N, C-alpha and C positions, 0 to 999 in steps of 0.2 A: 503496501500499500504506499501510497505517497501522500503524507501528512495532510489533509484536508484544507489547511489554510494557505499552503505553498502550492505554485505554479509547478505544473510540469516542464521539466527543463526543455528549452527550443535552443534551436542555434542560434545566436548564442546562448549560453545560460543565462536565464533571466534575471534580474534583480527580484528578490520577493519581500514577503513581509517579514521574513525571518533572517535578514542579510546580516543581523550583528551575530548570529550563531553560524548560518550555512545559508548560501543561496536556496539548495533543497533538500529535504530528509527523504530520503529513502528507509523504510523501515517494515519490516515483515508483518507487524500488528501491534495489538496492544499488551503491555506488560499486565494487566489487568486480566487477561484471557488465562484463566488457571493452567490450562496444558501448556501455553508460551512460557509463563513465570517458571512452571516446574521444571521443563526441558532445559530453562537459561540454569539455572539452579544447580540442576544435574551436571551440567558439562562443566560449570565453576566450581562447585566445589564437591561434587563426587566424581571429578575428573573424567567425564563421559566425552572426549575432547573429540570423537566422531561427530556428534552433533553439529559442531561449527561448519564440517564438509556438508553436511545436508543442506544447511541454512546457506551457505555459499552457492552452493547449486542451485537452490531457489533463484536467488539473486541473480545469476548470471542468465538463467532464463529470462525471469522478468525485466531485468534492464536491457534484454537485447533491444529492442526498440530503440533505445536511447545511444545504443553504441557509436554512430556517428558524433553525437554531440561531447560521448565522455572517451573518445578514443586519445584525448588530450591531457585527461587526467591521471595525475599518480597517487595511487593509495598510500594512505599515512595510519597507520595503526594508534590508537591511544596508547601510551608507555603506561607499565605497572612500575612501582615502587620496585627497586631492586631486591629488598628484604621480602617484599610480598610477593614477587615474581617467583623466589628463591623455596618460597614455603609451599607454595602452590604448584610449583612446578612448571609453569608457561605463563604466557601474557595472554589470555583470551582474545583481546582485541588482533593483536599479531598474530595468532592461529587462524582466526576468522578472515583475516585481511590475505594471509597467504593462500588460503585455498581460494580467496576471489582471484587473486593477481592468478593465478593456476588457471582457472576457470574463464575468466574474463579478456586475459592475455593482456593486461594492464601491468605498467611499472609498479614497484613496490619501495619505497624507501622510508628509513625510520630515522627524521631528524629530530627527533623530540627526545628529551629526557624528563623522567619525572623526577624533580627535585626536593619536593615534601612528603613525609609518608602522612598522607591525609587520613582521616577517619573513613571508615566506608560510607559511601554516601548514602547508601539505604538506611544508615542509621540517622542521618541529620536530618531535620526540617528544612523546607526549603529555600529559607534566608541565611541558613548556616552553610548549607551547599557552596553559595558562591562566594562567601565571605572566607571557608575554609579551603576551596580548591584555588582561590586568588594567588598567583606567583608559584602554582605548585609545579609549571612549565617550563622547561628551557630549550634552547635548539642547540646541540650538540656542535663542540668547536668544529668549524670548517665543513659544518652542513650546508649545502647550496638547498634552498626549498624553491620548489618548481612553482610557478603562478597557477595552475591549477590542481586542486586537491579533493580528493575524496577521502575525506574522515571517517575514521573505521572503528567503531565501538559497539559492544554487546546490546547497551540499554542506555535509552534517553529517556530521564523524567523532567525535570526541572531545566535542563538544557546547560548546567550548571558546567559540566566539566568539557561539554563541545564548544561551548561558548569560550571559555578559558583556553582552550588546545588553539582556538580558531583565532584569538587575539593575539597568542605568541606567533604563530605562522604567519598572521598578516604583518606585523612588525618585520618577521624575517624576508619577507618579499613575495608572499604568496597574495596572489588577486582574487581568486574566485575558489571558494570551497564548499562543497557539498559534503553531506553527511549520509552514510551509511550504519544503520542500527537493526539489530535485530528486533527489539523491542522498543516502543517509545509511549 
């Protein structure tokens, strides 16, 4: 699904109401859907990582009509804090993005680093999410940021993570950012 408040991208990608986060948000569905939230939790907590390949396959199929517009975009996963990634054993957004890269034949780079070990976003209220995530991301030294980015994460709730990552990427040179999340 494409968020109902956002425009379907056309060539070139149009400015939408959510341009402070991303030009367009592609999302499989609502996190409030019990089966979808359960699948995401299983993938993240119980390490059923094959689920990311299934979601990537769905997105590759659903985004096929937009391939001409998206061919100039580069996939950029939201980074995890190193300690969290070490404990979990993987970065969920990175895993999802790698499956998307393979299926959509798009370049993937990882120019961002998570600088702060923030509290899990699902434990915070909306206002706290924005303040806690502020300054959490940076750009790796000597990383070039392309102008067209598909920012990849698993869930968008308030948009705080996508907004902060987009802000950092825009400062580093990104011009157009779209986002792909499994749920919103």
